[in-house]
C-alpha positions in Angstrom: -2.4 10.4 -10.8 -5.5 9.9 -8.7 -9.1 10.2 -10.1 -12.0 10.2 -7.8 -15.6 9.9 -8.9 -18.9 8.9 -7.3 -21.6 6.7 -8.7 -24.7 6.4 -6.2 -23.0 5.7 -2.8 -19.7 4.4 -4.1 -16.6 6.7 -4.3 -14.4 5.1 -7.2 -10.7 6.0 -6.6 -8.7 5.1 -9.8 -5.0 5.1 -9.7 -3.8 6.8 -13.0 -0.1 6.8 -12.7 0.9 4.1 -14.9 2.5 1.3 -12.8 1.2 3.3 -9.7 4.4 3.2 -8.0 4.3 4.7 -4.4 6.2 8.0 -3.8 5.5 11.1 -1.6 3.7 12.8 -4.3 1.6 9.7 -4.9 0.8 9.3 -1.3 -0.3 12.7 -0.7 -2.7 12.7 -3.8 -4.3 9.3 -2.5 -4.6 11.1 0.8 -6.5 14.1 -0.7 -8.9 11.8 -2.4 -9.5 10.2 1.1 -10.1 13.6 2.5 -13.1 14.0 0.1 -14.4 10.6 1.0 -14.3 11.2 4.6 -15.9 14.5 4.2 -19.0 13.0 2.9 -22.2 12.2 4.9 -24.6 9.3 4.7 -24.3 5.8 3.1 -20.9 5.6 1.3 -18.3 3.1 0.3 -14.9 3.3 -1.3 -13.7 1.2 -4.4 -10.1 1.4 -5.2 -8.8 0.3 -8.6 -6.2 1.3 -11.4 -6.5 2.4 -14.9 -3.5 0.5 -16.1 -4.5 -3.0 -17.7 -1.5 -4.6 -16.5 -0.7 -3.1 -13.0 -2.9 -2.6 -9.9 0.5 -1.0 -8.3 3.9 -2.2 -8.9 5.1 -1.2 -5.4 7.6 1.3 -4.2 9.0 3.7 -6.7 12.6 2.5 -6.7 13.9 4.8 -9.3 12.7 7.9 -7.4 14.3 6.3 -4.1 17.6 5.9 -6.0 17.5 9.2 -7.9 19.4 12.2 -6.6 18.2 15.9 -6.9 14.6 17.1 -7.7 12.2 14.6 -8.7 8.4 14.3 -9.3 8.1 11.8 -6.5 8.7 14.5 -4.0 10.3 14.6 -0.4 12.2 11.3 0.1 12.7 11.9 3.7 8.9 12.3 4.3 7.8 9.2 2.6 8.0 6.4 5.2 6.0 8.0 8.0 3.4 9.3 5.5 3.0 6.1 3.5 2.6 4.2 6.7 0.1 6.5 8.1 -2.0 6.4 4.9 -2.1 2.6 5.1 -3.3 3.0 8.7 -5.9 5.4 7.5 -7.2 3.1 4.8 -7.3 0.2 7.1 -9.6 2.2 9.5 -11.5 4.1 7.0 -15.0 4.7 8.6 -16.8 3.3 5.4 -16.5 0.1 3.7 -13.7 -0.2 1.3 -13.4 -2.6 -1.6 -10.4 -3.1 -3.8 -10.6 -4.3 -7.3 -7.1 -5.8 -8.0 -6.9 -5.6 -11.7 -3.3 -6.4 -12.3 0.0 -7.0 -10.5 -0.1 -6.0 -6.8 3.7 -6.1 -5.4 5.0 -4.9 -2.3 3.5 -1.6 -1.2 0.7 -2.2 -3.8 -0.1 -5.4 -2.1 0.0 -3.4 1.3 -2.6 -1.0 0.0 -4.9 -3.8 -1.3 -4.7 -5.6 2.0 -5.7 -2.7 3.9 -9.2 -2.5 2.1 -12.0 -4.5 3.8 -12.9 -6.6 0.7 -10.4 -7.6 -2.2 -11.8 -8.8 -5.5 -9.0 -10.0 -7.8 -8.6 -10.4 -11.6 -9.1 -14.2 -12.2 -7.1 -14.6 -15.5 -4.0 -12.4 -15.0 -1.8 -10.7 -12.4 0.1 -11.6 -9.1 -0.2 -10.4 -5.5 3.0 -10.6 -3.9 5.2 -9.2 -0.9 8.5 -9.4 -3.0 10.8 -7.5 -0.5 12.8 -10.6 0.3 13.4 -11.2 -3.5 14.8 -7.7 -3.7 17.0 -8.1 -0.8 14.9 -5.8 1.6 13.6 -6.4 5.2 9.9 -6.2 5.5 9.1 -3.4 8.2 7.5 -4.4 11.3 4.4 -2.4 10.5 3.9 -4.3 7.4 4.3 -7.6 9.1 1.7 -6.6 11.6 -0.5 -5.6 8.7 -0.2 -9.1 6.8 -0.5 -11.0 10.2 -3.9 -9.3 11.0 -5.0 -10.0 7.5 -3.9 -13.3 6.5 -4.1 -16.9 7.9 -0.9 -18.1 9.7 0.3 -20.4 6.8 -0.7 -17.8 4.1 1.2 -15.4 6.1 4.4 -17.3 6.1 4.4 -18.2 2.6 3.5 -14.3 1.8 6.3 -12.6 3.7 9.0 -15.3 3.9 8.7 -17.4 0.7 7.5 -14.2 -1.4 4.8 -16.4 -3.0 3.2 -14.8 -5.9 -0.7 -15.4 -5.7 -2.7 -15.6 -8.6 -6.4 -14.7 -8.3 -7.8 -18.3 -8.0 -5.0 -19.3 -5.5 -5.7 -16.0 -3.6 -9.1 -16.7 -3.2 -8.5 -20.3 -2.1 -6.1 -19.1 0.6 -8.3 -16.3 1.8 -6.1 -13.4 0.5 -8.9 -12.0 -1.4 -12.7 -12.6 -1.2 -13.7 -12.9 -4.7 -12.4 -13.2 -8.3 -13.8 -11.8 -11.7 -12.8 -11.8 -15.4 -11.1 -8.6 -16.3 -14.0 -7.0 -18.1 -16.4 -7.7 -15.2 -13.9 -6.9 -12.3 -14.9 -3.3 -11.6 -18.5 -3.9 -12.0 -18.5 -6.8 -9.5 -16.4 -4.7 -7.1 -18.9 -1.7 -7.6 -21.8 -3.9 -6.9 -20.2 -5.2 -3.5 -19.3 -1.6 -2.5 -22.7 -0.4 -3.2 -24.1 -3.4 -1.3 -21.8 -2.5 1.8 -22.3 1.3 1.6 -25.3 1.2 4.1 -22.7 0.5 6.8 -21.1 3.8 6.1 -24.1 5.7 7.0 -22.9 5.3 10.8 -19.4 6.4 10.4 -18.8 6.5 14.1 -19.8 3.0 14.8 -18.1 1.6 11.5 -15.0 3.3 12.3 -14.9 2.6 15.8 -15.2 -1.2 15.0 -12.3 -1.1 12.8 -10.2 0.5 15.5 -11.2 -2.3 17.9 -9.9 -4.7 15.3 -6.9 -3.0 13.9 -6.0 -0.1 16.5 -3.9 0.4 19.4 -6.0 -1.7 21.8 -7.0 -4.1 19.1 -9.0 -7.2 20.0 -6.7 -9.5 18.6 -3.6 -11.8 19.9 -1.1 -9.2 19.3 0.5 -6.5 21.4 -0.4 -3.5 19.0 -2.8 -3.5 16.2 -1.6 -3.0 12.7 -3.3 0.4 12.1 -1.6 1.6 15.3 1.9 0.4 14.2 1.3 2.1 10.8 0.2 5.2 12.0 3.1 5.6 14.7 6.0 4.2 12.3 7.6 7.6 11.9 10.5 8.3 9.2 12.6 5.2 8.3 
């Protein structure tokens, strides 16, 4: 489900659950991997990607949400709060984080990508999209806060209201991602960027505190609350 390895100063977190749809079991496996990253010392960075050639993450596990009885996805009632808290944890991770978006990133998968410091997207295939409106779902306030913090105003509107599907090149032009690469080079490009930034992870207290000032409860941004604070305090929903 989640595979974590390390190369030099870079922790490589690979999601290995097919379309990597989000359910409680998946959230907890991801959180355990972050425990190992955060327990490390010295220079470090996180690189997140997927083993699936088509999907980075296809969003919420809708089949699990609709099912009754026991399911490998785990406790449905725990999901909302735990998922949002995980997103808040990623956005304030005390080491640099890079996301290699190797395929489609929809809904919750797009959220997870946006929580990383740097995003590099496949240039030839795949979309990034907040598709809740298309599915007849309201976007939670916490998710809106994340998008508002991470995206330019016009891009924010097109993303959350018009459900625009961003290709890699379009996402680069709009500021949604910081780089693009061909499929066979994507992870190498992202790993090189993570290695470059890993020096900043040597001082966890400073790097993490700066993220709290940007995204936390008293964020230095023109919003009432920071995105991380809203994600962490979402509670069940």
